[in-house]
N, C-alpha and C positions, 0 to 999 in steps of 0.2 A: 748512674755511674757503672761502667762496665768493670767487672772484676774477673780476673783470670788466674787460675792456679796451674802451675807447671809441675808435673810429677815426673821425676826422672829416677833411673837406676843409677845411684851414685857410685862412681869408681873410687875405690878406697884410697884416700889421701892423695888424690891426683887432681890438683886444681885445674890444670890446663885442660884435661880431658872433660871434666865436669862443666867448665865454661863452654867448651865446644858443644856439649850435649844440650845445654840450655839454649844456645844460639840456634842450633838446628831446629829445636822445637818452636822457638819464636818465629824464625823465618818461614817455617812450614805453615804455621798458623796464620801469619801475616799475609801470606800469599792468597788465602781464601777469606780471611776475616780480619780486616785491618785492626790493629791493636792500639793505634795512637790514642792517647788520652786515658787509657785504661789503667787500673791498678793491677799489676802483675805480681804474684806472690810465689816465691820459691821456698823449698823446704829448709828445715834446720840444718845448719852446717852443710849446705848443699854442695859446696865445692870440695869437701873432704870426707864426708861421712861423720858419724857420731863417735869421734875419737878422743881418747884421754891423752893423746900425745901432743900436749899443748906446744911444746918447743918445736915440734916438727911441722905443725899446721898453722901456727899463729899468722895472722895477717898484719901484725903491727909494723913489721919492718918493710916488707916488700909492698904491702897494700895491694897485692895482685887481685884479690877478690873484690875489694872495695872499689878499685879502679875499674874492674870488669863491670860491676853493677852500675857505676857512674856512666861508663861508655855505652853500655847496652841501653840504659834508660834514654840517653841522648839519641842513639841510633834509631830507636823505635818510637820516640816521643811518648814514653810511658812513665808512670810512677812505678818504680821497681823496688820490691822489698825482698830481701834474702838474708839467710843466716850466715854469720861470720864468726870466727874465733879471733879475739885480740888478747893482748897481754895486759893484765892489771899491773899497777905499780908494785904490788906485792910480789909479782913474779908468777902468780897463778893466772889461769885463763879467764876470759870473759866470754860467755856464750851469748852472743848478741844477735839481734836483727837490725838491719839498717835500711832505711827508705831513701831512695834517690828520686829527684824530680826529673821531668823531661829535659831540663837543662843540665842534668848531671850533678846537681847540687844536693848535698845531704839535707834531708827534710826532718828526719827523726831517727832516734837510736834508742833501743831498749835492751836491757840486760836481764836475762832469765832470773826470776826471783826464786822459784822452787827448783832446786837441783835434784837430779835423779840419784839419790844417795846410794841405792843398792847397785847402781851401775858404775860407781866410782866418781861420779861427777863432783860430789861435795869435797873430794880429796884433791881435785885438780882445778876447780873453777870457783871463783867468788860468786856470791849471790847478789843479784840486783836488789834494790831497796824499795822501788815504787813503780806503779804503772805509768805509762806514757800515753798521751793523747795527741793525735795529729788530725787535721781536718783536710779532707779532699772533697771538692765539689759540694760543700756544705755538710758533709757527713763526718761526724766525730768518731774516730777509729782508734781502738786500743790494740796494740800488738802484744801477743803472748807466745811462749815457746813450750811446746811438748808437755812436760810434766806439770807445768802450770795449770793445765786443763783439769787436773784432778782436784784443784783447790778453788771452790766456787767463791770464796771470800775475795780472791784477787779480782775476779770479774765483777763482783758486786761493788768493790771499791772503785773500779774504773767506771762503772755505771753511775755511781754517785758523783764522779768527776765530769759526767756528761757524755760518756761513750754511748754511741748508737750502733756500733758495729765492732767486731773483733776479727783479727787475723790470728791464726794459730799455726805455727810452722813446727814440723815434727820429724822425728825418726822413731816412729811408733811400731814396734815389732808385731808380727803376725799372731803370737799366742794371746795377746790382749787386744786384738783389733776391735772386738765388739765393744770394749770399754771406750775406745776412741770414738766410735760411731755414736754410742748413746750419750757420751759426755758432750760432744759437740751439739747434739740436739738439745740436751738439758741446758747448756749455757745460753743458747739462743732463746729457749722458752722462758727461763727464769728471769732474763734481763730484757725480754722483748727487743732483741737485737739481731741484726744480720751477723753471720759468722762464716768465714772461710777457713777450713782446715786443710793445709797442704802437707801431705806425708810423702815419704820416699817409697820406692819399690825396689825389688831386687834383693841382694844379699850383701852382708859385710862379714868380717871374720867371726862374728858372734851370732848374728841373727838373720832371719828371713823377714822381708817386709812385703806386705800385700797392697800397699798404697792406700786405697779407699779415701783419697782426698774428697772433700765434700764442701758444698755451699748450702747453708740452711737459712731460711727466712725467719723473721721475728716471731712467727707463729709456730716454729719448730718443723716446718715442712722442708724436706730435702729437695732442693731445686736442681742440684747437679751432684753426681756421684761417680767418681772414677773407678775403674776396675784395678786389676793387679799389675797392669803393664804401663810403661811410660806413655804420657799423653797429657792433654790439657782439659780443664773444665772451665766453664764460664757462665756468668749470669749477670743480670742487671740489679743493682741496689737502688731502690726508689725511696728517697727520703720522705716524700709525701705519704706514701703507703705506710711507712714505719710510724710516722707521727700520728696518722689517723688511727692506726691500730692502738697506739698507746693512749690516745684520747678516748676511744670507745671502751677500752678495758684498762683503766688506769691503776693497776695494782702496784706499780712502782711507787705511787704516792704513799703507800703504806710501809715502805722500807723503814727499818729502825735506823736511828741517826748515827749510831756509832760506827767508826771505821774498823772493821774486823780484820786488820792486817797482821797483827802479831799473834 
């Protein structure tokens, strides 16, 4: 399965402009490397930036970003996953990622479990409660969002549910970028799983972002690594390769049985 990460410099709270930036990237890539059938991954809150202004950026009423994801998935014939903000019944936000099929149909939705408390996220967004698993071309995939990456118990719980690969979408700032790199490698190694991490680049009113989107294989080998500028990364995920590696080095069989979620 072809997996593609789109790294953009996100225009602050400007959905229309960010939609245009994603389309330009995909059309440019598609002109040289057809993307039909691929899983394409966009960053956390890719259409607005990592904003605590829930009322100003929510997608619950206009559904502009969710419609964009649906329409773009249909246009290119891809499975498209991107971060959106919606409004919870409590009135707080939900930091979610949503996957759309090549027919433009919603295939999966995940709400971020671990909120970035020191950035104000816990004051403005509700927490998700459990991992989500979806299957594409036989590969079981669990999506996560940014700060989730620091909590290995979430990834282990997903692995117990059958996950063989992970997507991590993020707004991970430059001062802690080495943590991003090392943790993506660690989550792949300890779960013998593929992982794609898609970060943003550029700046927002608070931070600078250096991108460093990555794809890592189940052995922890980095197979694609973006620089600090907008662009795309891609790689193939091979289920037979993953299953053979897990068979020849079956340490997941020794996982303890309890679900360390709480």
